[in-house]
Structure formats: structure tokens, C-alpha cells
N, C-alpha and C positions, 0 to 999 in steps of 0.2 A: 504494500500500500504506500503510495507516494507521501512524502512528508509535507505537512502544511508549512506555512511561512515561518512560524516561530520555531518549529522543529528543524527546518532547513537552516535557519541561522545558527541554532545551537549545535547541530550535529555536522553540518557540512561547511558553512561559511566561516564561523569563528575559528575552528581549528586551522584551516588553511591560511587565514589572515595572520594568525599568530605564528605559524611556521614561516611565513614570508617575512616576518620581522616588523609587523605593523603594531603601533600603539592604537588601541581601539576605544572609541567612545560611541556607545550605542544610543540611539534615540536622541539625537541632538535637536533640541527645540529651538529652531531658528527664530521663531516669534509666535505670539499667540494669534496672529491674524488680525485683520482690520477690526477696529472698535465698532461695535454696533451703535447706530444712531439712536435707537430707542431703547427704553428700559429704565427702571428706577432702582436697581439694586446692583451691588458690586458683582454678584454672580452672573448677571446678564450683560456685563461690560463686553465680554467676548463670547463667541460661539465656539465651543470646544471642537467642533467638527472642522473649523477653519484654521486650527493650529497648523503651523508649518514645521513639520518634523522630518528630518533626514534619518534614515535607518542607521547609518554609520558616518562618523567623521574619522578619517584615518590620519594619524600623525606619525612623523618620523623625527626622533630627537626633539620632540615638543613642537615641531613645525606641522601645521595642518597642510596636507598635500593632496588629499582626495576625498570625495564624497562617494559613498557606496549605497545603492538602493537594491534591496533584496526582493526576490519573488519566491513563491513556493516551488518545490522541486519540479512539479509537473507543469509549471508555467514558463513559457519561453523567456529567457533573460532579456530579449529585445523589448519586452513590455515595460521594463524599468529604465530604459535608456533616456527617454525624454524627461522623466521626472528627475533622474539623477543629474542631468545637465542643468535643469531648471534650478535645483538647489545649489549646485556648484557655482552657477553664475550669480546667484543671490549672494553668495559668500565671497565672490571674486576668487574662487579656487579653480585652477586650470583643469584639473583632471576629475573625471567621474567614472565610476565603475557600476555596471549592472550585472547581477549574478543570480542564478537559481541554485547555486552550489556546485554546478557542473561546468557551465559556460560562464566566462568572465569577459564582458564586453567593456573595453577601455576606450573612453572618449577623451580626446584632447579638445576642450571647449574653446581653445584659442585658435586652433587651425580648422576644427570641424572633423578631423580625421578620427576614425575609430577602427578597432580590430577586435576579433574574438580570440580569447586565449583559453588554454585548458587549465590554467591556474592563475591566481592573482599575481599581478606584477609586484616586484619587491620595491621598497622605498628607494633603494639605490638606483633602480632602473628608471624611476620617474625623475629623480634628481638629474640623472644623466640625460634624459630626454629634454630637460629644461636648459641644458647646456650651461650650468652655473658652477662656480667654484666657491666653496665656503671654507673659511678658516674656522673649523669646528673647535679647535683648541681654545680659541678666544671667545667664540659666540655661543657655543652649546650651553654654557651656564645660564645665559640670559634666556635662551629659548626654553630651557627646562625649568627655570625658576618658577615657583608658585605665584599666583596672584594674591594680592592682599584682600582679606575679608574682614570687614569691620565687625568687632565682637558685639556691638550694640545694634547697628542697623542691619547687619548681615547682608549688606548690599554686595551683589556679585557682578562679575563682568558679564556683559551680554555677548552673544556670538559675534555680532558685527564689530564690536569693540575689540574682541580677541583677534579677529581677522585683520583689523587695522594695525594692531600691535605686531602681529606676525609679519605682515607685509613690510612694516617699517624695519624690523630687525633683519628681515631677509634682504632688503635693499642695502642697509648699512653693512651687513655681513659680506656683501659682494663688492664693497669698496665705494659705493655711492656716498657722497658726502652731503648732498642736499636732497630733501624729500618733502613732499607735500601731501597732507591729509585733507581731503575735501569732505566735510561732514556737516549735515544740516543743523541749523540752530535747534537746540533742545535734545541732541543725540548724545551729549556727554563728552565733548572733546577734551575738556580739562580732566575729567575722570579717566578717560582713555590714556592720556599722557601720564597721569599719575601712575597708573598701573604699568605703563611702559618703563618709566623711570624706576619703579619699584623692582621690576625684573632686571633691569640693567645693573642697578647697584647691588642687589642681592645675588646676582649672577656673577659678580666680579668682573664684568666686561670692560667698564670704563677705567682708564689708566689712573686718572687723578680723582675720580669720583666727584667731579664738580659739574653741576648743571645750572645753566642760566635760563630763567623763564622771563621772557620779554613781553611787555604790554605797552600800551600807549595811554592808559587811563588808570588813575589810582584805584578806582573801584574794581577793575579787572585784576590789578596786581594784588589787592587785598583778598579778592575772591580766590585767586589761585593759591595764595599763601595759606588760606584756611583749608582749601581742598587737599593740601598735602600734610594735614595734621597728623597723619599716621607716622610721619617722621618726627623725631624729637625736636623740641623747640630750638635747641642749640645746634641743630643741623640745618635750620632754615634761617635765611638772612634777607632782610629787606635792604637793598642798596640805595643810599642817598649820600649827600655830602657829609652829613653828620657821622654816618657809619664809617666813612673813609677817614675822616679827621680823627676819629677815636681809634683807628687801627683795627677795627672789628670786621672789616669788609672781606677778609680772606679766611675767616674761621667758620666752616660749615660745609655742607654738601649741596644744598639747594639755595639758589640765589634768585631773588625776585626784584625786578626793576622796571621802571618806565624808561623809554627812550629819552624823554625830556630830562629826567634826573641824570641819566648817564651822560648827556650832552652838555651838562653845565660845566662851567670852568671852576677849577680848584687848583690852587697853587701852580698856576701857569700851564695847566693842561686839562683836558677833559676828564671827567670822573672815570669814564671807562678806561682811560689810559693809565689809571692807577693799578690796573690788572695787567699781568703779562699776557701777550697775545695767545699763548697756549694754555692759559689758566683753566679754561672750560673745555670739557670733553664734548659737551652737547649744548646747543643753544636752541631753545624752543621759542618760536616767534608766533605769539598769539595774534589772531585777527591780522594775518600777514599780508592781506591785500591793502592795508592802510599805510600810514605815513612812515613806516619803517624803511621804505625804499625812497623816501623823499629827503626831508631835512636831516634825518638821523641815520642815513645809510652808513655813515662811518663806523657805527657800532658794529654792524655786521661785517664790515671789511676788516676791522681790527681783530675780531675773533673768527676770521675766515678759515683758520685751520681746524676749527671744531666742526663736528657734525651739526648740521642745521636742519631743523624740522619745522616747516610752516604749517599752521593750523588756520583754516578758514571755512566758512559756510558760503562765502560770496567772493570768489576769486575775481581779481581785476584783470580784465583782458581788453587791450586796446584794439579797436576795430578801425581799419583804414576806411576813409570815406571814398566815394566813387572816383574822385580826382586822383587821390593817392594810389588807388588800385591801378589806374591807367598809367601813372608814372612809376608804379612799383617802388614807391618810396619806402625804404626800410624804416623801422622804428628809430627814433632819436635815442641817444644814450639815456636821457631823462625818462622817456617812455619805456625803454627796456628795464630800467630800474624799478619802475612802478608796475610793470606787467608781471603778474604773479607767475604765470607759466614760463616766462622767459628766464626768471631767476631760479625757480625750483624745478622746472620741467613739468611734465604732465603728472596729475595726481597718481600716487601709487595705490591709493584706495579712495573710493568715492562711495559715500552713503548719503543718498539724496533724501530730500523731504518726502518725495513720492514713495521711495522704498520704505522709509521709516513709517509712513502711514499704512502702507500695505502690510508691513510686518506687525503693526499694532503697537509700536512704541511712541508714536505721536498721533494726535487726533486729526481727522479730516476737517475741512472747513467749507463753510457756505460763503457765497459772495452775493451781495446785493448792491447793485449800482443805483444811486438815486441822484438825479440831476435837477437843479432848479431851472426855471425858465430863463434866467439871465446867464446861467452857465451854458445852456443849450444854444441860445440865440445871441449871446453877447450883450453888452451894454454900451450905448453911445451917450456920452455926456453932452451937456449944452454947448460946449466949445467944439464939439465934433470929434473928440478923442474917443477912440474905440477901445473897449476893455473886454478881456476874456477871462476865463477861469484863472489862468496863470498870473493875471494882474490883480485879482481881488485880494485885499488886505495887504498886498505888497506895494501896489502903486495907487490904489484907491480903496478907501474903506467903505464897506457897504453894510451898515449895522443891521438893516432888515434881512439881509441874506444870512447873517450869523444867527439872528433870532429865528428865522424860518427853519434853518437846519436844526437848531437845538430843539424847536417844537416838533419837527418831523421825527427826529431821533427819539424824543421822549414818547411820542405816539407809537412809533414802531416797536420800541422796547416794551410798551404796554401790550401791544398786539402779540408779541412773542414771549411774553412773561420774562423779560430780561432786565427789568429796571433795577433789580437788586443784585444783578450779576456784575462781576468786575469788568470794567471797561477802560481802555486807553484810547484817547482821542488825540490825533496829531494835527496841530494847527500851524498856521503860517509863521507867526511870531508871538512874542510875549503878550502884546496887546490883544491880539486875536484870541489867544488862549485864555486870557483873563476874562474877556467878554463871554466866551463860550462857557466857561466854568460858572460865571455869575448867572447866566441864563438857565443853566441846568439846576443850579441851587434854587432859583426862583420857581421853576416849574415843579420841582420836587417838594418845595416847602421845607427843605432840610438844609440848614447852613453848613453841614458837614458832608453833604452828599457828593459834591464834586470839588476838586481842588486843582489849582494850577501848580504843576510840578516842573519848574524850569530852573535854569541856573540863576536867574535873578531873584528867586525866592530865598529868603534868608534861611528858612528851615526846610529847604528842598530835600536834604538827605534824610531828615526825620520823616517827612511825608512819604518819601520813597520807601523807607523801611516799613512804615505802617501799612502802606499799600501792598507791599510784597508778602505780608503775613497772610497765610491761607486762613480764611474764615470770614466772619461777618463784620469785621472792623470797618472803620471809615478812614478815608473817603472810599466810595464805591467806584467813582469815576476819576481817573487821573488824566488831566488835560495838559499836554506837553507840546513841545516843538520837536526836539530830537534827543532830549536827555535820556529817555528810556529806551533808546534803540538797541544798545548792546550792554552787556554786563549787568543786566537786570533780569531777575527771574521771579515772576509771580505766576505760579502754575495754574491758579484758578481764574485767570483772565479768560473771559468767554467772548468778549467783543473787542474788535479793533476797528477804529473809525478813522477814515482819512478825510480831512477837510483842507488839506494842503496839497497842492500839486507836487509831484515828485518826478524828477528827471532820471535819477540814478536807480538802476535795477538793484544795485547792491544795497542802497538805503531802503528800498521797498522791501527786499527780502528780510533785512534785519528788523524792520518795524513789524512786518507780518509775523516774523518768528516769535514775537512776544506772546502769541496766542496758541502756538503749536503744542505746548506741553500737555501731557496727560495728567489729570488730577482726579483720582478716584474718590478723594475725600469729599468732593462736591459733585460727584457723578458727572464730571465733565467728559462728554463724548465727542464733542466737536466745538469749534468756535466759528464766529460769524464775522466777516468783514463787511462793513458798511462804507461804501465808497461814494463820497460826494464830490470828488475832485478828479476822477479819471485815473487815479494812481494805479488801479489794477490792470491797466494796459501794459504794465511792466511784468505781468505774470510770466514766469519761465516754466513752461510745461515740461521741458525735458528733465530739468533738475528737480523742480518742486512738485511735478504732477500738475494738478490744477484743482480749483475749488470743486467741491461736491455739487454745488449748484451756483448759477450766476443769475441774478435778477436784474434786469435792466429797466429802469423807470423812465417814463416819458413825463415831462413836466409841462403843465399847461402854460399857455402864452399870456403875457400881460405886458402892456406897453409901459415902459418905465416913465416915472414922473420926474420933473425937473428937480435938481438937488442944488444945494448951496455948498461950495467948497469950504473947508475948514482946516485949521492946522492940526498937527499931530504932536501931542506933548512928548511922545516917545522919541521923536526925531525932529526937533525944531528947525534944523538946518535944511531939511528937505521935507517940508510939510506935504502931507498927502491929502488930496481932495476927499470929501466925504459925500457919498451918494445918498442923499436923504429922501425919504418918502418913495422909495422904489418898492413896487409891489412884487414880492417874491413868493411863489407858490410851488407846491409839489402835487404830483398826481399818482395814480396807482402804478404798481410795478408789474413788469412782465417777467415771469420766472423762466430762467434757463438753467441747464444742468450740464455738468461735465465731469468725466472720470477718466483718468489714465492716459488718454490719447492726446491730451493737450489741447483739444478743440472744445470751445464752448458752443453749446447749441441750445435752442429753446427747449424747455422741459418737454413739450409735446413731441419735438423732434427726437429727443433722447429716448422717450418712451416708444416712439415708432421704431427707432433703430433696435431697441431691445425686443419689441414685439416681433419684428421680422426674424430675429435670431431664434426666439423661443418657438415660433411657429415652424421654422425650418427644422430645428433639432427634434421637435415632437411630431414631425410629419403632418403638421397642420391640424392636429386633433388634441383636445383636452385629455382624452383617454390615453393617447400616446405619451403625453407629458406625465400623467399619473403612473403609467407603467414604468417609465424611467425612474420615477421616484421610489417605487416599491422596492426595486433591487438596490442593495447597498452599494455595489460596485458602480453601476451605471449612474447612481445618484452622485457619487463622489466625482466621477468623470464629468458629469454635467456641471457640478460646482466649479471644477477647474476650468472648464470651457467658459463659464459665465465670468470667472475672474479674468481670463484672457481677453474677453470682450468688454471688460469694465462694466459689467452688469451686476449691481450689488443689491440683493434683496433687502438688506437692512436699510439702505437709503430709501427704497420705494416704500418699505413699511413705515418709515418716518414720514414721508410725504403724504401717503394715503391714510395715515393714522390707523394702522392695523397691528396693534401691539401683540395680540393673542392669536395671530394667524400663522398657520404653517407656511414655511418658505415656498412650498409648491403652490399654495393657493395665492401667494403674492405674485409668483410668476404667472399663474393662470390669469390673475387680474390684469396683468400687463399684456400677456400674449393673446388673450381672447376677450379682452375688454368686458369682463364680468361686471354686472351692475350690483350683484350681491356676492359677497365673498364670505365663505364659512370660516368660523374660527375652529381651532382644534377641538374645543368643547362641542361645537356643533357636529363635528364628524363623529365624535364618541357617542353623542346622544342618538344620532341617526343609526349608528351601528347597533346599539342595544334595542332600539325601538323597531327597526325594520329588518334586521338580519337574524331574528330569533329562530327561524326555522333552520338556518345554517348552523348556528352554534349549539342548538339543542341536539341536532343530529351529530355534530362534531364531538360533543362531550357526553352523549348518551344520556341526556336528562330530559325530563318533561316538566316544564315550568307552568305555573298557574296562568290562566288567561284573565284579562281584565274583569270579566263578569263573575269570577269566583267570589262567592260571598265571604269566605273565610280569610281572604287575603286583601290587605289594605293596598290600595293603589299607591304606586310610588315607592314601594318597599324595595330597597336595594340589597337586602341581605339574602343572597341566593341560597345560603345554607338552610334557610327556613322555607324555601320556596317549593320544594318537591311535594307532590300530592301524596306519595306513598314512599316509605323508606326504600322499597325495592326499585323505585324509579330514580334513585339518587345518581347512579352512574358515577361519573367523575365530577360531581357537583362542586367539589372544592376548587376545581379549576376555574369555575365561574367567578369565585371570589378572587382568585389570582388574577384573572384577566381584567376584572373590575379595577383592582389596584394598579395593574400595569397601565391600563388606558387612562386612568386618572393621572398617573405620572406623565404619560404622553401629553395630556392636556396642558400640563404646566411646562414641560421641557422639550417636547418634540420626539420624533421617531428615533433619532440617533441614539438616544439614551437606552431605548429598549433593546438595542443591538449590542450593548456592552454588558458583559457579565457582572462588572462591578456594580451596576445599577441595582442588582438584586441582593446586594449586601446592605442596602439602605434600610433604616429602621422599619419603615412601613411594610417591607417584605419579610425581613428577618422575624419580626414580632409575630407574624401570621404563619409563615411557611418555613422558618428555620434558615440555615445557611444556604448558599447557592448550591453546594454539593447535595445537601439534604433535599432541596427543592427539585433539583435535576433528577435525583434518584427516584423520588416519589412520582415524578412526572412520567417516568419511563425512560429516562436518559436524556442527556443534553441534545442529541440529534432530534428527538421527538419534540422537545420544547422549541427548538429552532424551527422545525417544520411547521408547528402550529403558529409560531410568530409570523412566518411567511404567509400562511393562510389568512391570519387576522389582518395583516397589512393589505392584502388584496381586497378584503371586505371593508377596510377602513378608507382606502383611497379610491373612492368612486365619484363619479360626477354628481354634484349636489346643486349647483346654482349656475345660472346663465347671466 
């Protein structure tokens, strides 16, 4: 009898991998899968069936080299090739292997080549195929060193973070002296680098054991210093002029500094020149797309002999204009210094916002564009000057526009029940931010509801700290210009509002990134961007994915009324005119939606795209769709295909407000335009009420009919339901299936296909352990057979 998949792994695959010399990690959980849009409990944050789990991760000397996907002995190994490649590409691992214990199909995902082997390749063979040379005597300690696990938080490294570290060590071990990690905001760049340095120092790889962490803001420097608290305080040093003057600047292992501090003059030379050029083994450049390659480039040049690792979520890349392309003008030296890829080369590891959302580590986002009439049509002043969105608040002040946007935002928040959720609003300047915050305080009637948090506020740091605390504290709304773009982490922010035009895609990504973090403490499943200034035109679909929906609002027309210019106290030398009595209005929005392919489309168009796919895969019939859903394997294949097509049932469930509906019925709603959609409870009720002849025959029981005088209608206790003891048959099975389908009503069909489900208290209390249950039932195969039969009677057409 052929071995099943578990037996194949244990008896055929594991021994051969061990003989080949592989270090094996089984069941690598790459990620929990996309966060569900809907739900009100931590347990419903993720769908367990969507978890991304690779059968094996294969390491050599601590280096992840291959992913292996297994199949049962009787299943062709070819069936696992595509899935193996998918997981390997997710982890940026070059090789994947598919095996049924006899055939071993090795795929080089870099070249696309594959071959079938009679035994697994050895680690040395794969290293040789990669054509690299590693100084193992120096670097093996770092590869093999354990990660740090905090004894309080128990926070562990995530798979993508481990891959980033492994890629970095791999590059450095080959002699590369500069490397770039491109990781989306919120994916833990600082934590990743901390773990990298922990391995380097504990692995004894660095010659002098000195590392410099460079930032360009005090808040980022302090944040990094705290993030490395696993190292003793006497091993961590903040560099500034005072530290150097006191002669304490060279005592430690980890050094934290800003470019600005290092570039200051001290005793006739720069602060950084008080260190020997070879003092540091490794220099980390945080937010490396920024000014480190401008005014303070000398810091990097001085420590040019050190390994240099750049960190960014937003690389700076100079694009030639059309004329430059014609002339084929090369980048100037200044542009070369500021171009992230020119200095570091291509990223050795990329973890995009889109991938982080797909893996379930960051939350997806909705996008709603809202445009005022004067933003849509422009505004012409009495003197004939023409103003557009880019000019408002910068060249001309329009008080009624700010008031209208604040009022519209307050109303929209009320509509979506968002008024008490954390919000960041990005305004044009301090004056604009002050007016916006004041309007929201007036509308809310709460003097603490909204606060301007900008550099000009004396207590901006305290306001920033208060706002960052997860919970119900005040303010609920932070109105800023750009102070909160980087180095600020408030995980429970659910709304990002743009009221300032933005030209830089880097700045837009940083601002948007304030909302991406997952926060289970407040049941945060997504965040919403409200765009009043066209900032979302800078969306980068390739790296960021794209919003889960996009709503584009058309604003009603209104002829502007004359205004009287007035001075601006904020800038008396260049007074700005004030557009008074301008009628600014909003209108309804038109919903659009987008997932994965980077294209935004109207919601109806997205639904139509999904409808076409669903009808095609189900051969145009609702019964065909239900038949796919009944079978566990075809259901999983359908889910993978839906993911490939960027069709997400959790998003549609959110939009259609179908919280208790089976995934297949959500798909049916889309694919066949059902006007009435059954819930899981509806399906269970129909089963008990209409399939009585089938289950009485199946379990050999005779149940009372509704006209039996001695039986109360609605009685769910089947153990009391038989007319005569001799008619009982397997009556206890009715109680079992009642319990099982009640469980289905709450959690879906996938749970009933997992043996661990039957160890839950509601089953154990009635039927004993799973082993006892299976034995009493007539064996696990009989129980499985009846489950398949029940599913066929559960998934029938119910509504049109």
C-alpha cells in the first residue's frame, strides 16, 4: 500500500535528506496569509487555510539554500514543482526541490532550468552550481550563530527577516563590501539589522567588533539605540562632540550617530575624523536614500574600508528626462552620489509592501479620493491669476476649502465609524495644519480631539509620544506637515489623510507607511487613505501593491465669489492672498477597487473581472462551483488560483457585509450575481430540515415527524428522538453531526477536515478523544467517508 504524504516524508524523504548532509526545518510558516477585512475577534484576524507553509527549508552550515515540497509516494513529484518554486521565490531562494520520495525534481528558479534526479542533491552540489567561493573559516560562525530571543516579549525572527540576514552574510562572505536591503516600512528593518549584528558579533566574524549605525535624525538614532538593548549599556555608545571630548567615543561595540553630529568641527577636524578610518568593521546606513550621499558623504568615504549596508523602504533613483535620454547624458557625480542603486548596487533582498500584505505581516489599505470643486476646476482670482491644487495654502489661502475638507472628513468618519480611530493628516504648512486641527476640534466639540504636531510646537515631542501610545488616549487626530513621516511608529493608526500635494514618491511612501502596521490590540485589519490632494497618483504598484479599493469622488460645481487679499502673519515678507467667500462643496464618491496587479479599476469592473474568472473555472454553473468546493484538494487549488488572480473573498465579504457567509457563497454572489446569499447557518438549517430522508437512511434511524404528539417541535436532542429503542441504529451519530455542523456554522468547512478539531471540548465532552470517536464510528476511513457525504448534502444550490 503506497505511503501517504506524512509517511512519505518520515520514511522516504527525511532519511535521504539527512544522508545528503542537509540541515532540515520542517513546516516553515512563511506567513499567516492576508489579514481578513472583516471580523471582530483576534481568532478571525487570519484564515488558517490561507497560511503559507513550505514543507521543508533546507540549510547548509546555517545558510538557507533550498525549499522542498513533498507529495505522497503515489503522487507524481511534478505536482509539487510549481508550489515549490512559488515558495522559493517568496523567500528569494534560488533552488526548489519537489519529491515523492523516489523522484527529486530540482528547479533553478533563477534560470528556469530543472532536472529529475534519483536522489536529493547535496548542499555542496548546489553551492557549486551557484559558482561562489566562501571563506567558511571566517563566516561559518556568523551563519551558524543563534538569533536573539527576548526573554520577556519572546519576539522571534520572521522568515523574510532571516532571508534578508542570510543574503547579507552571503554577499559579504563573497567579498562584496556594499549591500542594500530594500524592505517596506513596518517590516522591521532595525530589528533585522539587530539580529544580523547579533550573529556577526557572537559568531566572531568581525575583526574589531565595532559597528556604526548611521541616521540623519535624533529620533531615529535614539530608536535604534533602544532597539539594541539586548547588548549591555557599556557596549552601546551615542557619538557626539561631548562623547569625543570626554574620550569615551572608542569604548564599546555598537556606535550610534547622526551625520550632522559627525560632520561638526572639533579641535580642527570633523568629529568622524577622530576615529581611525579602519575603526569600524561594519557601517549601517539607515534610510540610505536620504542626505547621507549629499552634504555628509565624507562620513562614508572616511570609513570606506568597512562593510557598508544600506537600509531603505524608498530607494532614490534618478530618472533621465526625455532630452537627457536623447543625449544619453550620464548621471552627474552629484546625482551618482544620491542615486541609491549607483552607490550600493541592486538590492540583495527586497521585501515589498505588497509581499508583506500578502504574507499577512502588514495590513491592506483602502483608498478614497475626494476632490473639491475648486481642486477639480481650479480657481481664478479677481486679478486673473489662476490657482490649482498645488497653489492652495502655498500661494493662496482658501479658508473655506480647509473648512469644507474638515467637515467632509468628519462626515465620512461618521459614515464609516472612524471618528474615534487614530488619524494622521498631512497639511501644506504650519498655518494650514493649525487651521485644520482647530476645525476638527470645533466639529468634535472636544478640545483634545485633534492637535497640530509640527516642529514649531513647543511640546511636539510630548504630543508625538502621547499619540504613539496604543489605546484611547488623546489626541485622536495628529495634524502635521512632515514631522511624522519617518521614525514614528503608532501601530493603531487607521486613517491617513492627504491635504497637501506631494511630488516625491519617496515622501508619499513614507507618509502612507504610517498606517501599514498590524495592530491586533485594536482589531486593526486595514487602514484607509483619504486623498484630497491627488497624492495617491504616486502609488507604486510594483513595490507597494496597490490599495484594496480606490474611491474617486466627483465634486459639484460652484462659481467662486470675489475675495479680498490679505496678509499672512506667518510670512510677512511674502504675504499670501486670501480667497474669501469661495463656495467649496463635495459630492458622492464612486468606488473603485484594486488588488495585486497595480491597476485601479471601478468596483463594478473589478467584480466583473472576478465574475468572469469564477464562471470560467466553474464551467458556468453554480453547481460546478459547489462541486469544486466539496473536494478538499480542488478547493485548495481554487484558492491558489483566486490568489493568483487577486480575487480575495475577505475583501468582497467586507464590501457586501457578509460576515457569516461561507467563502463559496461569497464567490457565488460575485460569479452568479445572487440576490440572496445563504449564511453557513442557513445551509445547516436546510440540511436538517430537508435532507432527513438521506441521513435517516445513512445512520439507520427513524426520527419522529412533526405531527407526533409526544415530541415537542424544535427539539434538537436526537438521543431522545427515536420512536422505539430498536429503531435507534447509530442514533448517537446524529448528535455528533449536530455538533460538527454547529462548529461548521461558526468556523467553516476546513475545520471539519482537520483531526485536531475533534479534540475541542464540545467533542471530547460528548464523544471522548478522537481515537475513541474514530473507533466507535467504525474507523477513521468511515468517519471521513461520511464527512464527504455530508458535504455533498451541505453544498447544494439554495438561492438565486
